[in-house]
N, C-alpha and C positions, 0 to 999 in steps of 0.2 A: 243042690240049692236051686230054687225056682224064683223067677222074677216076673212081674207083670208090669205092663206099661199103662199108666193112668195119665190121661191128658188133663192139665190144669192151665191151658194156654190162654193168653189174652188174644182177642181178635186184633190182628195187626197185619201189615204187609208181609211179615215174616212167618205167618202161621204155617204155611206149607213147608218152608225150609226148616222151621223149628221142629215140626212133626217128623220130618225125614231125619233130622239130626238125632232126635230122641230115639227113634226106632233103630237107627244105625248104632248108637251107643248101647242100646239094650242088647242087640245082637253080639256086640263085642264083649259085653259083660257076661252074657250066657256062655260065650265061647271060652272066656277066661276061667270060668268056674271058680274054684278055690285056690287057684295057683296064680303066680305073678305078683307084682308089686301091689300090696294092699292099699296103698294110697291112690294108685291109679285105678284100682277097682272101686274105691270110694268116689273118685271123680266120675267114672263111667256110670256108677249108680245114680249120682246126682243128675248128670246130664240126660240119663235115660228117662228122667221124670220131667223133662222140659225145662223151661226157663225158671220155674219155681223150685227146682231141686236143691240148688245151692242156697237159695233163700231159706228154704225149710231147714237145711242143715244148720245154718246160722242161728235160726230160732231155737232149735233143739239144744244147741250148745249153750246158748244164753240162759235157757231154762235150767241147765245143769249148774250154772254159776250162782250158787246160793248166796255168795257174799258180794256180788256185783263188782268183783275185782278184775274181770275180763281174763282171769287165769283159772284154769281147771286143774284139780288134782288128778292123779292117775285114775282113781275110781270114777270121778265125775266125767272125765274125758272118755273113758272106755264105755261107760254107761250111755253117753250121748251117741257114740258110734253104733252101739247095739240098737238104740232106739230108732236110728235112721235106717237100719236094716243091713248093716255091714257085719258079716260073720267072720271072726278072726280066730286063728289057732292061738295057743298060748305063746308060741314063739313070735307070731306076727304081732300079738298084743304088745310084747316087750319091744319089738322093733319099731313099731309105729310111735309108741309113747316116747322112747328115747330119741327118735329122730326129731321130734318136735319139742322136747324138753331141752331147748338150745343152751340154756345156762346152767343146767343140772340142778335146778332148785326144786325139782319134784312137781313141776306144774307145766301146763301148756297154755300159751297165750292164744286166745280165741282169734284175734285179729290176724296174727301171723299165720295161724293154721288155715284160716279161710282164704287168705291171700295165696297160699301154696296150692289150695284145691281149685281155686277159681281158674277157668281157662285164661291164658294170657291175653291182655289187651294191648294193642299197639298204642303209641303215643297219640296218634290222631283220634283214635276211638275213645281213649281216656279223656281227651280234651273235650270232645263233643258231649260225652256223658256228663262231664263236670259242668259244662255250660248249661245243660238242661237242669241239673240239680241246683246250681247257683241261682238260676233265674227264679226258682221257687223259694230258695232259702233266704228270705229277706233279712233275717236277723244274723245270718252268718254263724249260727250255732251248730250247723251240721244236721239239722232236723227240718223236715217239711211235714206238713199236715196232710191228711186225706183231702181236706178242702182245697189245698194248694193243687194237688193232683187233679181234682175235679175241674178247677179253674183253668189250668194250663194244658192239660192233655187234650189234644185236638182230635176228638172222636171222628170228626168229619173227614179226616185223612184216611180212615179205615176203608179198604175196598168193600167190605161187607156192608158198611153204611152207604157207600156210594152206589152199590148195586141194589140197595133196598132189601137186602137179605136180613138185616138186623137193625133194631132201633138204636138211636143214640144212647138212650138210658141203659139198654141191655149191654151194649159194648162197653160203656163206662163202668158198669157194675162188675163185669167180668174182669176188666183190667184192674180195678181197685182190689178185687178179691185176691189177686196175686200177692198183695202186700199185707193184707189182714184177713186172717181166718176167723171164723165165728168164735173160737175159743181163745184167740190171741189178739184182741182188739185194744189198742192203746191210742189210736188216732194219729200216730206219728210214723214216719218213715225215715230211717237213718240213711246216711250216705252209703254206709256199708250195704244195707239192704238194696238200695237203688243200684249200686255197682254189681252186687251179686246177681240181681235179676238181669241186667243188661249184659253181663259177661256171658251168660248162657245164651241170650239172644244173639250176641256177637258171634258165638261159636257156630251158629247155624248160617252165618252170612260170610261168604268168601271175599266179597268185594267191598273195599273200604269206602268207596264213593257211594255205594248203595246204602251202607250203614249210616254214613254221614247224612245222606238225603232223608232217610227214614227218621232220624232223630230230629232233623230240622223241621220236617213236616209235622211231626207229632207234638213238638213243643214250640212251634212257631219261632224258631231261632233265626 
C-alpha cells in the first residue's frame, strides 16, 4: 500500500505544526502497513492529510447516506471507507462494522463514528471552539454560512498576512476552501464540520494556552 501527503492547509499560526503533524502521521501510517487496528489506521490516514482529512471523511460518509438518516448500512459504510482510501481485509471489514453497529440494527451512525475517529479534545478546547462557532451561529440552529466565516475570521491575525507574504483575500479563500470544495458547495458549515476541522488543528498543538490564544485571535473572542 502506498500513501502520499497532499497539503490542503489554511494559512494560520499553526501551519508549520500542522504540516509536521501530518507528515508524522503519514510516517506512522506507512509503518503500520496493513496490520494493526483498522480504526487507528483510518485516524492516521485522515490526520496525514492535515486539518481537512476528518472533514473530508465526514463529507464522504454523508454522501453515502442516501436517505438522510445519519445512519449507514453495511454496504454504504464500507463503500465510504473505501472511497476515503482505507483498504480492509474481509475480517477487518466485519470487525469495523460490528464495532460501530452498537445496537445491532445493521447500521452505523455517522455522528458516533466520526466522534470516535476525531482526535480527543480537552474540555477547555471544546469550550473555545464552541464559543467561536456560537458567535457566528446567530439562529442557534447549528449552522453557519460562508458569509459568517468571511465576516468573523480575522485574516489579519495570520503571520503570512502580517509578514506581507500573502494577501488578505488569498488567505481568506484558502481558509474557506477547507470547508467547501468546488464539487460540494452548499454555502453552509455544520458544527460537526467545524469541530472536525479544529480537532485536527488541535492535534498539532500541544499547548492548551496556545490553542486558546489562536482561537481568540482568529475569531476575536
